[in-house]
SERO-4910 file (N, C-alpha, C, O; in steps of 0.05 Angstrom, whole numbers):
BEGIN
 pado doro    nc1    nc2    nc3   cac1   cac2   cac3    cc1    cc2    cc3    oc1    oc2    oc3
  Met    A   -195    357    164   -196    344    139   -184    367    114   -182    391    119
  Asp    A   -178    359     94   -174    379     72   -199    389     63   -221    379     68
  Ser    A   -195    411     46   -221    420     36   -236    403     13   -260    403      9
  Thr    A   -215    389      0   -233    366    -18   -215    341    -12   -191    341     -6
  Met    A   -232    319    -16   -224    292     -9   -236    273    -29   -258    279    -39
  Thr    A   -224    251    -36   -235    231    -50   -251    214    -35   -249    213    -10
  Asp    A   -270    199    -48   -289    184    -32   -273    163    -16   -282    155      5
  Ala    A   -249    154    -26   -231    129    -16   -219    141     11   -216    127     31
  Glu    A   -212    170     10   -201    183     31   -223    185     57   -216    180     80
  Ile    A   -249    193     50   -273    197     66   -278    168     78   -281    164    102
  Glu    A   -278    149     59   -285    123     70   -266    115     94   -273    109    116
  Gln    A   -240    118     86   -221    109    108   -227    123    134   -229    110    156
  Lys    A   -230    150    132   -239    164    157   -260    154    177   -258    151    201
  Ile    A   -281    151    159   -305    140    169   -299    113    185   -304    111    209
  Lys    A   -285     92    168   -278     69    179   -262     73    207   -268     61    228
  Asn    A   -239     91    203   -227     93    230   -243    104    252   -238     98    275
  Ile    A   -263    120    248   -277    128    268   -297    105    278   -304    103    302
  Leu    A   -305     89    260   -323     65    272   -307     45    286   -316     32    304
  Val    A   -279     43    275   -265     23    293   -257     34    319   -260     20    340
  Glu    A   -246     61    320   -236     71    344   -260     80    367   -257     77    392
  Glu    A   -279     90    356   -301    100    372   -322     81    377   -335     84    398
  Phe    A   -328     59    359   -347     43    361   -341     13    363   -359     -3    365
  Glu    A   -316      7    362   -303    -14    366   -314    -33    344   -318    -57    351
  Cys    A   -318    -26    321   -327    -38    299   -301    -59    292   -278    -53    298
  Asp    A   -307    -83    279   -289    -98    267   -283    -91    240   -301    -93    223
  Pro    A   -257    -81    232   -248    -71    206   -256    -88    182   -264    -80    160
  Ala    A   -254   -116    191   -258   -134    170   -287   -131    162   -291   -139    139
  Arg    A   -310   -123    176   -337   -119    170   -341    -96    155   -363    -94    144
  Leu    A   -325    -77    152   -331    -49    143   -326    -50    113   -303    -46    105
  Lys    A   -345    -55     97   -349    -52     69   -371    -31     61   -388    -23     77
  Thr    A   -367    -23     33   -381      0     28   -416     -8     32   -433      9     38
  Asn    A   -420    -30     27   -449    -38     30   -458    -47     60   -481    -57     63
  Thr    A   -440    -44     80   -448    -56    105   -469    -35    119   -467    -11    121
  Asn    A   -489    -53    126   -508    -35    141   -502    -30    168   -496    -47    184
  Leu    A   -504     -1    174   -490      7    199   -510     -6    226   -499     -9    248
  Phe    A   -534    -11    221   -552    -17    241   -554    -44    245   -548    -54    266
  Thr    A   -565    -61    219   -563    -88    222   -542   -106    224   -543   -128    235
  Glu    A   -520    -96    210   -497   -112    212   -471   -102    235   -454   -117    244
  Leu    A   -476    -77    238   -453    -68    259   -468    -61    289   -456    -53    309
  Asp    A   -490    -66    288   -510    -59    318   -510    -35    322   -516    -31    346
  Leu    A   -505    -10    309   -507     16    314   -535     23    322   -554     11    312
  Asp    A   -540     42    342   -567     50    348   -568     81    337   -549     92    326
  Ser    A   -593     93    343   -595    121    337   -573    136    352   -558    153    340
  Ile    A   -570    131    377   -552    145    392   -529    148    380   -520    170    375
  Asp    A   -515    121    372   -490    118    358   -490    139    333   -473    156    328
  Ala    A   -512    136    318   -514    150    292   -508    180    299   -493    194    286
  Val    A   -520    187    320   -515    219    327   -489    224    336   -478    245    330
  Asp    A   -476    205    350   -448    208    360   -425    209    332   -404    222    329
  Leu    A   -439    189    314   -420    187    287   -420    213    274   -399    223    266
  Val    A   -445    227    271   -452    252    256   -434    275    274   -419    291    262
  Val    A   -436    276    299   -420    293    316   -388    291    309   -373    310    304
  Arg    A   -380    266    309   -351    259    304   -343    270    277   -322    283    275
  Leu    A   -363    266    254   -354    269    229   -356    307    231   -340    320    217
  Gln    A   -368    316    242   -372    343    241   -346    358    249   -335    378    238
  Gln    A   -338    345    271   -305    353    279   -284    347    259   -263    361    257
  Glu    A   -290    326    245   -266    315    225   -270    338    200   -251    351    190
  Ile    A   -292    341    192   -298    357    170   -297    385    172   -291    398    153
  Gln    A   -303    397    196   -306    422    205   -329    434    188   -327    457    179
  Lys    A   -349    419    183   -373    432    170   -399    422    188   -401    401    201
  Lys    A   -417    440    184   -442    428    198   -455    407    186   -461    409    162
  Val    A   -461    387    196   -479    364    185   -509    369    191   -518    368    214
  Glu    A   -525    374    169   -555    374    169   -563    348    179   -552    329    169
  Pro    A   -582    344    198   -593    316    205   -611    305    181   -617    281    179
  Asp    A   -619    322    164   -637    311    141   -617    296    121   -625    279    106
  Asp    A   -591    305    123   -572    295    103   -563    266    110   -551    252     94
  Phe    A   -572    260    138   -564    234    149   -586    217    155   -580    194    162
  Arg    A   -610    224    152   -637    209    160   -640    185    142   -650    165    153
  Gln    A   -634    185    118   -636    163    103   -612    143     97   -614    123     82
  Ile    A   -590    151    111   -567    131    111   -571    106    126   -583    105    148
  Arg    A   -559     85    112   -563     60    124   -537     45    120   -530     27    136
  Thr    A   -521     52     98   -496     35     97   -474     54     97   -479     78     98
  Leu    A   -447     43     96   -424     56     98   -419     76     72   -409     99     73
  Gly    A   -428     63     52   -427     78     31   -448    103     27   -443    122     12
  Asp    A   -469    100     40   -486    124     40   -478    143     59   -485    167     55
  Val    A   -463    137     81   -446    160     98   -422    170     79   -420    195     79
  Val    A   -407    157     63   -389    168     50   -395    188     29   -382    208     24
  Ala    A   -421    177     16   -433    197     -5   -444    222      7   -446    243     -6
  Ala    A   -451    220     34   -464    244     43   -442    266     49   -443    290     43
  Val    A   -419    252     64   -397    269     72   -383    278     47   -374    301     46
  Ser    A   -380    262     28   -368    275      2   -382    297     -7   -369    316    -15
  Lys    A   -412    298     -6   -425    322    -18   -420    344      1   -421    367     -9
  Leu    A   -414    342     25   -408    365     43   -383    376     42   -380    400     43
  Val    A   -363    359     41   -335    365     36   -329    377      8   -314    397      6
  Asn    A   -341    367    -10   -331    376    -39   -352    392    -55   -354    393    -79
  Ala    A   -367    405    -34   -390    423    -49   -375    450    -53   -387    468    -64
***
């Protein structure tokens, strides 16, 4: 990933990961989509997502940064904060 990215670019990367790695339906991936109740991801999936994001953004993701995440928009905001810090 580039050193700075727009939220739209970050959201697209995350959507790509969710589709490729977790076989999520792209039509269901909206900013307010709940990762756990609507996409049926579990805590192991969340860890896998964080690991995959770390590979993409080449930065360490702190578990505390992702503890309160529930929606796709929450993930975008957390990654944006890391990438554009």
